[in-house]
N, C-alpha and C positions, 0 to 999 in steps of 0.2 A: 321333204329333207322333216330329219327326226329330229328330236331333242339334242342328241349329241352334238351334230351337225349342222345347228346354227350357233354353236358356243365361238366367244369369242376369248382367246388367252392371253394374257402378257407372262413370258419365260423371262426370265434375270440371268444374268450370265450364261447366255445361251451358245455361245461360240465352239464350246468343246466338253467334253465331259459328262457329267450328270445334267447340266444344262442342253446340249445337244441332241442326249438320246431323251428327254424329255420334250421338247420337241416334234423331234422324230416320232414320235410314241402319238403323240396328239394328234400331229398331221396325218398320218396313220386310217384314225379313229374319225376323223372328218371334222376337226374342231382348228378354224383359225387360229393360228399364233402367228402373235406377237415377238418377235425375239431381240432381245436386246444385250449390250456389253459394250463395255471400253473400246475405244479404238484400239483396233490390235497388235501387239506387239510382234515380229518378225515372226518366231516361231505360231503366229495363228494365221498370218494372211493369206494364206491357201488356203485356210476355212472359211476368209473374212472371204476371197470372192466368189469362193464356191455358195456361199446365202445370198451374194448380190446375184447369182447367176439364176438362181433360184426365182422366177417370177410370183410363185406361190406363195414363198418367203412374205415377212413384212419385218425389213432388220433395224433398228433404232439405236444410236450412239448414245448410252444412258452412264451416268455415273450414280451407283446406288445409293452413295453414301452422301448425295447433298440433294435438297428440297425442291429447289431447282429445275433440277436433271429431272425428276418424278412429275413435278406440273407440265410440264413439257411432252414427256411420255404419254402421263393421261394422258392430255389435253390432245395428244394429235391419232391418238386410239380413239378417245371420245366424241370427236370431231367427225374422224372415217368411216366407222361402226355404229359408232350412238350408246353403248356398251360394253362390260367389261364383267363377262362371267366366271373368269378365272386367272389366277393370280399365284405364280409360282418365283417363290423368293429363294433362288437358287446362288445367287450370285455371291459368292466370298474368297477367304485368304486363308492361308493356314501356314505354319512357321513353326520348327521344334525350339525356341529358343530357352536357354535354362533361365525358372525363376528371379534368380540373381542377378543375369545376365541383361534380361529386358530391360529396354530404355521405354521413360514416359511418352518418346514419339511413337516405338512400336506398338506399348501399348491402347494409344490410343487410336493408332489407323488399323488396329485388327477391333476393336470395339468399335467404330466407327461404318467398315466396309459389314462386318458380320451382325450385327446387332441393333446400331442404328438404324440400317437401309432398311431391318424388318418394318421397325414403328413407323417409318418414314413410309415404308409400301403400302401398312395397311391402311395408315392415315388415308394416303393417297388416293387409294380407290371406294374407300367403305362409300363415299358420300355418293357416288353412283348407284354402286352395289344396294346401298338405301332405297333409295330411288323407285328401282326394278326391284323390289322386296326379294333377291336372291343373289347369291355368290361364292364362290368356292376360295379359299386362302388356305396354298400348302408349303411353309414354310420347310425350309432344308436345316434342319440342326446338324448333329452330331452324336456318337455312343459317347463324344469325349466334352458331352454338355452335361451328361448323369453318368460319368464314373470318372475317376481318378487318372486314368492310362498308364503311363510310362511315369507321371511324374515331373511333367517337360510339359512348354508351351503353356502357360499357363493363361496369358492373354487369349490362346485358342480357346480355352476349357471354359474363361469365364461369358466369353464370348456368347459361344454356343448355349451356357449353358442359359445364359439373358433370352434366346433366340426361344428357348422349350418354354420358360419361366412369363416372357410376354403372351408366346401361343395361346398357354392355358386363361390367362388374364383377359387376350383381347375374343378369346370363343366363347366367353359368358358376359364380357360388353356387348357383343352383335347377335347373340342365338334369336333374340325377338326378332330381329330385322329376319333372319333369315340368313344370316350367313354364318355360313361355317367357316372354324378357319383351327387347322391342322399341322402338325409337324412329321416331317419324313426324317429319322436319324439314322445316315448310315453308316455301317462298320468301314471296312478297310477295301476300297472302288478302285479296281484297276482302273486308273484316270491317269493321264499323263501330270499333274499336279502332284500328285501322292507320289505316283512313282517315282519323280524327283525327291521329291522331300524323306520318303525314305531311305535311296538311295545315298543320299546324303549322310543320313544316320549310322548306314552300314549295315554289313548282312545281320550280326545280334537282332537288330530290330527287326527285320525281316522275316526270321527264321521265331521271332518272339509273337509274332502277328499271325500267322500261321500254326505255331503250337497251342496258344491262343481261343483260340477261334477251334468251335467243336465242331460246323464243318470243314476245317480243315483246306478252306480255300478261301483267296481274294473273290468279291462280290464285283459284278461286269455293271456301267453304266446302267444298263437297260434293265438292270433288274428292282434299283431305284424307280427308273422312269415308270415302273409296273404298278411301284406302289403311289407313286405319285401321281398317277391318272387312277387310281382306285379311290383314292381318295378324293379328289377334284371333280369324278364321277355322280352322278346320281344312284350310284351303285351303294355309296357310303352316304345316303343321306341322312340319317339316324348318328353318324357320327361327326363330334364337334370336341375342340379341345383334348383330342387324341393325341401320342405320341406311338409312331407306328416303327419300330426299331426295323432296318433291312443290312442284316449285320452279322449273319452264318453263324448266330447264336451266341455271341460274345456278351451279350447282354444278364443273357440266361444261366452264366457261371457266378 
């Protein structure tokens, strides 16, 4: 068994989209993946049943915004496998609420699910990683954590900016423990949640996305998963505190 095949990974928000693509990529590389997500809504039900029918999968119900849920997940993984080598903090939500129309509840939910969850995730796994003197954490942020976007979704921008800043801070904090912490920041990726959000915004936004993306197309979840795998793997052994944009050139313009 080689080094990659012995790894244990937790991937949050794994039922669909980037999380599902990341889990699939990891498993192809021989990594044991514990996939976590909330109880699925009706539109997730088929994928959920698919997960449960795959005996190679380890699937846990998980609310990433709640510390007790993190303790439960991490405790179960450590009890069964004795270690955690990789954490992918992928779970998140998004809206296009206007700055002035956003209410406190929406703001607090967005920051809790998208940013607080990253802090909780890191906090929950670093003790085990420190004991084993190794670990890799990949946080999924967004190009909107580093740009003004379209001037909408203020809470989303704030939450993703927090992810990127927290990643850099944690990378410095845990570098001496041989724990690498990096960020992947996708651009516009062809996944169901994002497509629905853009569809609600109308054709002008969809056309604006393509026209402002130098590569002239949406990205695929598998392309983000490849970047996550790189940062999680020994191939990036001297990389920590980095933010890797997977955006078709959006942030280069």
